[in-house]
N, C-alpha and C positions, 0 to 999 in steps of 0.2 A: 721589234724593240721591246714592247711590253712583255711579250712571252719570255724574252731573255732575262728581263728584270725579275719576273716571277720565278723563273728557274733558279736564279742567283739567290733570291730570298728564300726559296725552298731549301737549297743546299745550306745556306747560312743557318737557317732554323734547325736543320738536322745536326749541324756541328755544335750548335748551342746546347741541344738536348743531350748530345753525347758528353759534353763537358759537365752538364748537370748530373748525368748518370755517373760519371767518374767521381764527382764530388760526393755523391751519395755512397758510392763504394768505399771512399776514404773514411766516411763516417762508420761504415760497417767494419772496416779494418780496425779503427780505434776502439769500437765497442767489443770486438772479439779478440783483440790482441793479435791481429793478423800481421800488423806492420812490424811489431817488435816482440821478441820473446820475453819470458818472465824475467830474464836477467838484464833486460834493457838493450840487448844487442839487436842490430838490424837483421831481420829474418830473410832467408833466401826465397827465391821465387817458388821453389818446390814446396818449402814449408808453408808459405802463404796459401798456396793452392790446397794443401792438405787441410789447413784451418778453414778455408772457405767451404770445403766439402762438408764440414761439420755443421754449417748453418742449416737449420731445419727448413724443410719445404712444406708447403701447405697446398697440395694439389687438389684437394676436394673443393668443388665449386661452392661459392657462398652467395652468389647473386646472379641475376640476369638483368641487363639493362635494355629497355625498349625505348628507342629514340625515334623522333619524327624530324625530318629534314625541313627546315624553315626556308631554305633557298628556293626550291621549286615551288613551294607554297606561295612565297612572295612573288615569284615570276608569274604564277597562275593568276593572282589577284591583280597585279599591276602591269604585267607585261602584255605584249600583243602577239609575239611570235612563238613563245615557248610556254607550255603548260605541263604540269605533272605533279606527282607525289613521290615521296621517298621515305622508306622506313629502314631502321637498322636495329639489330639485336646483337648483344655481346654477352658472353659468359666468361667468368674468370677462372683461371687455373694458376695458383701461386702468383707469380708476377706477370703472367701472360693472359691475354684475352683471345678467344676465338670469336670473330666478328663476321656477321652475314648481313647483307643489305639486299633490299628488293625495291624496285621503283617502276613507275610508268611515266612515259614522256611522249608528248606530241608537239609537232612544230607546224607552223603555217607561214610560209614566206612568199614574197614576190609582189610586184606591182604590174608588170607587163605579162606575167605568167603566174600560175598558181601551183606552188609546191607544198605538199603535205606529207608528213610522216607520222607514224604512230607505232608504239611498241612497248615492250617491257624489258627490264634488265635485272641482273642480280650479280652479286660478287660475294666472295667469302675468302677468309684466310686468317693467319695468326698475327697477333700484335704483341710486342714486348713492352712492358710498362717500366719506365726508368724509376718510378716511385715504388720500389718494392716494399719498403717498410711502411705499409699503408693499409689501414683497416677500413677506411671510409669509401674506397673505390675511386679516389682521385687518380688521374692518369696523365702522364706525358708519354705518348706511345709512338712507336714506329712499327709499321706493318708491311706485309706483302699480300696481295690478293689476286685471285683469278676472277675475271669478269666475263660475262656473256650477255648478249642481247638478241632478242627475237623481235623483228619489226618489219614493217612494210612502208613503201612510199609511192607517191603518185605525182606526176607532172602533167599539167594541162596548160595549153597555150593555143593561140590562134595564129594562122599564117595564111598568106595569099594562096589562092587555089590555082593560079595559073603562073606561067613563067614571067609575065609582065608585072606581077605584083599589084594587080588591080585591087584596091581597098574594098571594092564592092563584091569581090569574090573571095571571101575568107571562110575558113573552116576550122573547127575545133580539133586539136590533136591531143590525144591522151596516151601517156606511156606510164607503165608501172612496174615495180618490183614487188611482187606479192609475198615473197618468203625470203627475207634477208636474215642472215645470221652473222653475228660479229663476236669476236673474242679478243681479249687484250689482258695485259697485266697492269697492276697498279702498285706503286710505292706510296705509302701513306704516312703522314706525320700529323699528330693531333694532340689536343688538350681537352680534358674533361674534368669537371669539378662539381662536387656536391654543393648546392646553393641553399637548400632548405629541405629538412627532413630527408626524403629519398628522391628529391627533384634534382636532376643533373642538367648542366648545360655544357656545351663544348663545341669545338670545331675540328674539321679535318681538311687538310690540304692533300690533294692526290696528284701524282705525276703518272700519267697513263702512257704505256709504251706497247710495242709489238702488236699493234692493231691489225686484225685481219677480218675481211668481210666476204662472205660467200652468198651465192644466190643472185648475183647481179645479172640482170637481163637486158632490158631495152635501153637503159641509160645508167650512168654512174650516179649513185645517191649523193645528196648534198649533206645530209645529217646521218649520224649514227646514234641511236638511242642510248643514253647513259654515257656516251663518250664525248661527242662534240662533232666537229666538221669532218666529213669523210676525207677531204683533201689533206688533212693533217695526219701524219703518222704518230704524233705524240699530242697530248693534251694535258692541261692543268685545270683542275676544278676545285672550288671551295665549297664546303658544306658546313652549315651551322645547325647543330642538333639541340633539341630540348627533349628530355626523356625522364623516365621514372624507373627506379631500381626495385626489383622484387627480391627480397632477401629471405633466406631460410636459416641462416646461422651467422655468427660473427667470425671474422677471420682471426687466426691466432696471432699473438704477438711473436713475430718471427725471431727477434734477437733481443733477449732480456737486456735492459740497460740502455737501449737505443730508442728514443721517443718515436712513436708512430706519427706519420703525417696525418694531420687533422684538418 
């Protein structure tokens, strides 16, 4: 039930951002005269497209953002089952970002058994920023990423050593998967904002699909590093980032007469 609510919220958030993006495009139309001709008549779709093609692009990168994920840090300090670290970097191209992430994750579960997993993961892919008229690096973004994880896990438990289950005849059983590899895709929705000088904060909600795991040996894993539970084919994860932008130039004012987002 909780997962369904999260997915519904995810979709609703996406539709909201598309609505915002359309509103921003309407502002572009007003500033560039795309909606109406100089004579005040309604322009055709083909004429509007021609006008939009005249909007200048600024493909040269202006900054790179280095972010630290506070969610695994919080889990490491206050949690008992999961520890890890997460880092993210993104570079801008016009209204797009190319974003890459790297992280480490370990889990320790069980009361009557001991299950441990440890590994690293990474993801990368493009994001589109709905706040195109934006010189400060704010973003309402939607993206698609490819993700991969390399990890291992181990299961230890005790069991009776004879057919009668004599508690005095127990032995330790150990099973492991030493070389697990996982792949999946992620749809991302996020918000990032400049809060002070070049300090940024923001969050990302990810919907993870098409999970595949290779290298399974003695038993099916319980966790997948960077993804979630192995038994789930899809997963939703929330990340909260704090980061710093390294700038080397100012972005151009894309459309004269239309105020930039500050």
